[in-house]
C-alpha positions as CSV (number, residue, x, y, z in Angstrom):
1,M,-54.6,139.3,171.0
2,K,-51.1,137.7,171.6
3,K,-51.3,138.5,178.7
4,L,-51.1,137.6,181.9
5,I,-53.6,139.6,183.2
6,R,-52.4,137.7,185.6
7,T,-54.8,135.0,185.0
8,T,-55.7,135.6,180.9
9,G,-55.1,138.2,176.5
10,F,-52.6,139.7,174.8
11,A,-52.8,139.0,178.2
12,I,-56.5,139.1,178.9
13,L,-58.6,138.0,181.7
14,L,-61.4,135.4,181.2
15,A,-64.5,135.9,183.3
16,G,-66.0,133.6,185.8
17,T,-64.4,130.2,186.1
18,F,-62.7,130.4,182.7
19,V,-58.9,130.5,182.4
20,S,-57.5,134.0,181.9
21,C,-56.0,135.0,178.7
22,K,-53.1,137.3,178.5
23,K,-51.6,138.9,175.6
24,V,-48.1,140.1,175.4
25,S,-46.1,142.0,172.9
26,N,-42.4,142.2,172.2
27,N,-43.1,144.6,169.4
28,V,-41.1,147.5,170.7
29,D,-37.8,149.2,170.0
30,A,-35.0,147.0,171.3
31,D,-32.8,149.8,172.5
32,A,-35.7,151.6,174.3
33,S,-37.1,148.5,175.9
34,A,-34.0,146.4,176.6
35,L,-33.4,145.5,180.3
36,S,-30.1,145.6,182.1
37,Q,-28.9,142.4,183.7
38,Q,-29.8,143.8,187.1
39,E,-33.4,144.6,185.9
40,R,-33.7,141.1,184.4
41,E,-32.7,139.5,187.7
42,M,-35.2,141.7,189.5
43,V,-38.0,140.5,187.0
44,V,-37.0,136.9,187.6
45,G,-36.8,137.4,191.3
46,A,-40.4,138.6,191.2
47,G,-41.5,135.3,189.7
48,F,-41.8,136.5,186.0
49,N,-40.0,135.4,182.9
50,S,-37.6,138.1,181.9
51,N,-38.0,137.3,178.2
52,W,-41.5,138.7,178.5
53,A,-40.5,142.0,180.1
54,E,-40.2,145.4,178.5
55,K,-39.1,148.8,179.9
56,T,-41.4,151.6,178.9
57,A,-40.4,155.1,178.1
58,E,-41.7,156.2,181.4
59,G,-39.3,153.8,183.3
60,N,-42.1,151.3,184.2
61,F,-42.0,147.6,183.3
62,L,-44.5,145.9,181.1
63,I,-44.6,142.2,182.2
64,E,-46.2,139.6,179.9
65,G,-48.1,142.2,177.9
66,D,-50.6,143.3,180.4
67,I,-49.0,143.7,183.8
68,L,-47.6,147.2,184.1
69,L,-45.4,147.7,187.2
70,S,-43.4,150.6,188.5
71,A,-39.8,150.0,189.4
72,A,-40.7,150.3,193.1
73,Q,-43.5,147.7,192.7
74,L,-41.2,145.3,190.9
75,Q,-38.4,145.8,193.4
76,E,-40.8,145.1,196.3
77,M,-41.8,141.8,194.7
78,S,-38.3,140.8,193.8
79,G,-36.9,137.8,195.7
80,T,-40.3,136.6,196.7
81,G,-41.6,135.0,193.5
82,P,-40.9,131.4,192.4
83,M,-38.6,130.7,189.5
84,H,-40.5,129.3,186.5
85,E,-39.4,125.9,185.1
86,L,-40.6,125.3,181.6
87,I,-42.0,121.9,180.8
88,Y,-43.4,121.4,177.4
89,A,-46.7,119.8,176.6
90,N,-47.1,116.6,174.5
91,E,-50.0,117.9,172.5
92,E,-50.9,121.4,171.4
93,H,-53.7,123.4,169.8
94,Y,-56.9,122.9,171.7
95,R,-60.6,123.5,171.2
96,T,-63.5,123.5,173.7
97,T,-66.0,120.7,173.7
98,N,-68.7,123.0,172.2
99,V,-67.9,124.8,169.0
100,V,-70.0,127.0,166.7
101,S,-72.5,125.0,164.6
102,T,-72.1,125.3,160.8
103,P,-74.3,124.4,157.8
104,T,-73.7,121.4,155.7
105,T,-73.1,123.6,152.7
106,G,-72.2,127.3,152.5
107,Q,-70.9,129.4,155.4
108,R,-72.5,130.6,158.7
109,I,-72.2,134.4,159.0
110,I,-71.1,135.6,162.5
111,T,-71.7,139.3,163.0
112,V,-69.2,141.4,165.0
113,R,-69.8,144.8,166.4
114,L,-67.2,147.2,167.9
115,G,-68.7,149.3,170.7
116,S,-68.0,153.0,171.3
117,G,-65.2,154.6,173.2
118,F,-62.2,153.1,171.4
119,P,-59.4,154.9,169.5
120,S,-60.0,154.9,165.7
121,Y,-57.2,152.4,165.0
122,F,-59.1,149.7,166.9
123,S,-61.6,149.8,164.1
124,T,-58.8,149.2,161.6
125,G,-57.4,146.4,163.8
126,L,-60.8,144.7,163.9
127,D,-61.1,144.9,160.1
128,Q,-57.7,143.3,159.8
129,A,-58.5,140.5,162.2
130,L,-61.8,139.6,160.5
131,A,-60.1,139.7,157.1
132,R,-57.5,137.2,158.2
133,Y,-60.2,134.8,159.4
134,N,-62.2,135.3,156.2
135,N,-59.2,134.8,154.0
136,L,-59.1,131.2,155.2
137,N,-62.5,130.5,153.6
138,L,-63.8,128.7,156.7
139,K,-67.3,127.3,157.3
140,I,-67.8,130.5,159.4
141,R,-67.5,134.0,158.0
142,F,-67.3,137.2,160.0
143,Q,-69.2,140.3,159.1
144,R,-69.0,143.7,160.9
145,V,-72.3,145.4,161.8
146,T,-73.1,148.7,163.5
147,T,-76.1,147.4,165.5
148,G,-76.7,144.1,167.3
149,G,-74.0,141.5,166.6
150,N,-73.4,137.9,167.6
151,I,-70.0,139.0,169.1
152,V,-69.9,142.4,170.7
153,I,-66.7,144.1,171.7
154,T,-67.3,146.6,174.5
155,G,-65.1,149.1,176.1
156,A,-64.7,149.8,179.8
157,N,-62.0,151.0,182.2
158,L,-61.0,147.7,183.7
159,G,-58.4,149.3,186.0
160,T,-55.5,147.2,187.4
161,T,-55.0,144.0,189.3
162,S,-54.4,144.0,193.1
163,T,-50.6,144.1,192.4
164,G,-50.9,147.0,190.1
165,G,-51.0,145.2,186.8
166,C,-52.8,146.8,183.8
167,I,-55.8,144.7,182.7
168,L,-56.2,144.7,179.0
169,G,-59.5,142.9,178.7
170,Q,-61.9,140.2,179.8
171,A,-63.3,137.5,177.6
172,S,-67.0,136.5,178.2
173,G,-66.5,132.8,177.5
174,F,-66.8,130.1,174.9
175,P,-69.5,128.7,172.5
176,T,-72.7,127.6,174.0
177,A,-74.1,124.0,174.0
178,S,-76.5,125.1,171.3
179,G,-73.7,126.0,168.9
180,N,-73.6,129.7,169.2
181,P,-70.4,131.8,169.7
182,S,-69.7,133.5,172.9
183,G,-71.5,136.9,173.1
184,G,-68.3,138.9,173.1
185,F,-65.6,140.4,175.2
186,T,-64.5,143.6,176.9
187,L,-61.3,145.6,176.1
188,S,-60.1,148.1,178.6
189,T,-60.1,151.8,177.7
190,S,-57.9,152.8,180.6
191,S,-54.9,154.9,179.8
192,C,-52.5,152.1,180.8
193,A,-54.3,149.7,178.4
194,T,-54.4,152.0,175.4
195,S,-50.8,153.0,175.9
196,Y,-50.0,149.4,175.4
197,L,-52.6,148.6,172.7
198,S,-51.2,151.6,170.7
199,T,-51.4,150.4,167.1
200,A,-53.9,148.7,164.8
201,N,-51.7,145.6,164.7
202,K,-51.7,145.3,168.5
203,A,-55.5,145.8,168.6
204,D,-55.8,143.2,165.8
205,E,-53.7,140.7,167.7
206,V,-55.8,141.0,170.9
207,M,-59.2,141.0,169.2
208,A,-58.3,138.0,166.9
209,H,-57.2,136.1,170.0
210,E,-60.4,136.9,171.9
211,I,-62.6,136.1,168.9
212,G,-60.7,132.7,168.9
213,H,-62.0,132.0,172.4
214,C,-65.5,133.1,171.4
215,I,-65.6,130.4,168.6
216,G,-64.1,127.7,170.8
217,F,-60.3,127.8,170.8
218,R,-58.3,127.3,174.0
219,H,-54.7,128.5,174.4
220,T,-52.3,126.7,172.2
221,D,-50.0,126.2,175.2
222,Y,-52.9,125.2,177.4
223,M,-50.9,122.4,179.0
224,N,-48.2,124.6,180.5
225,R,-48.6,128.3,179.5
226,S,-45.0,128.2,178.4
227,S,-45.4,131.4,176.5
228,C,-45.9,133.2,179.8
229,G,-42.8,131.4,181.4
230,Q,-45.1,129.3,183.5
231,N,-45.5,125.6,184.2
232,S,-49.2,125.3,185.0
233,N,-52.0,123.4,183.3
234,E,-55.0,125.7,182.8
235,G,-57.5,122.9,183.6
236,S,-60.7,122.0,181.7
237,A,-62.6,124.9,183.3
238,G,-65.7,122.9,182.6
239,I,-65.5,123.6,178.9
240,G,-63.1,120.9,177.8
241,A,-59.7,120.9,176.1
242,V,-59.7,118.7,172.9
243,H,-56.5,118.4,171.0
244,I,-56.8,119.3,167.3
245,P,-55.3,116.6,165.0
246,G,-52.6,117.7,162.6
247,T,-51.2,120.4,164.9
248,P,-47.7,120.2,166.4
249,T,-47.1,117.9,169.3
250,T,-44.4,120.0,170.9
251,V,-44.7,123.8,171.5
252,T,-42.1,126.0,173.2
253,G,-42.6,129.4,174.8
254,S,-41.4,131.1,171.6
255,Y,-43.8,129.2,169.4
256,N,-45.9,131.5,167.2
257,S,-49.7,131.0,167.4
258,W,-52.5,133.4,167.6
259,M,-53.9,131.5,170.6
260,M,-50.7,131.3,172.7
261,A,-51.5,132.5,176.3
262,C,-48.9,135.2,175.9
263,T,-48.0,136.3,172.4
264,N,-45.3,138.1,170.5
265,S,-47.3,140.9,169.0
266,N,-47.4,139.1,165.6
267,P,-51.0,139.1,164.5
268,A,-50.5,136.7,161.6
269,F,-51.8,133.2,161.6
270,S,-49.1,130.5,161.5
271,T,-49.4,127.5,159.2
272,A,-50.5,125.4,162.2
273,D,-53.1,128.0,163.1
274,G,-54.6,127.6,159.7
275,T,-54.6,123.8,160.1
276,A,-56.4,124.1,163.5
277,L,-59.0,126.6,162.1
278,N,-59.7,124.6,159.0
279,Y,-60.0,121.3,161.0
280,V,-62.6,122.8,163.3
281,Y,-64.4,125.0,160.7
């Protein structure tokens, strides 16, 4: 789901040694969220990409989807952060070395359970996300369950980062060497997280993204995190980064993919996303 979590999401933080995943959303009213030139300069001065910054109704700044800073915090950081130079990767769309094992014929059913403590629209968002995967008629098929579950989505108040950023979630990892999906991920139930993940579509975006990690997909802009305005290779993290044939060889920060490190609040799969998913599954 589309973000920094200043590491990973929407943005979303990956646990352990894994690369964090952040999800970002530009799905807001342009007049209400537009930044002045001075505010943009302050965002850039703090080391962020102003294209991924929004102003909330309360006057705070939502940076890269999961970093919520007050004006005072942003002003304090301004002038100390590095400018981000975007360098685009040569190959895009990546999977981990391990993927979910599938049968020779038929489909493997992967059960998914949404834990308690979430707003009701999270359930709608999960149904949407699973339907989009299933509509591709892959070798894996997702099915919701109320008990157990191969992938479990839990809720917890994850609080904020040391710089005051709002953490949206934490992914638990990637497929195992035995071919099973990661056991799930945690989404934050804090007020700052739910004020951002405020619709079924936004919940859909984040959950679909994290499910993508659970079944073995790395960030589409793994080589440079261009969607977050960065220029940093995420590294193999011990789980590999294998380019998926047939996917674009050049990806810019505005490229639309469900697995971009920072996304644009569009939950739909792009044509290249479908290519990647069908190649692996």
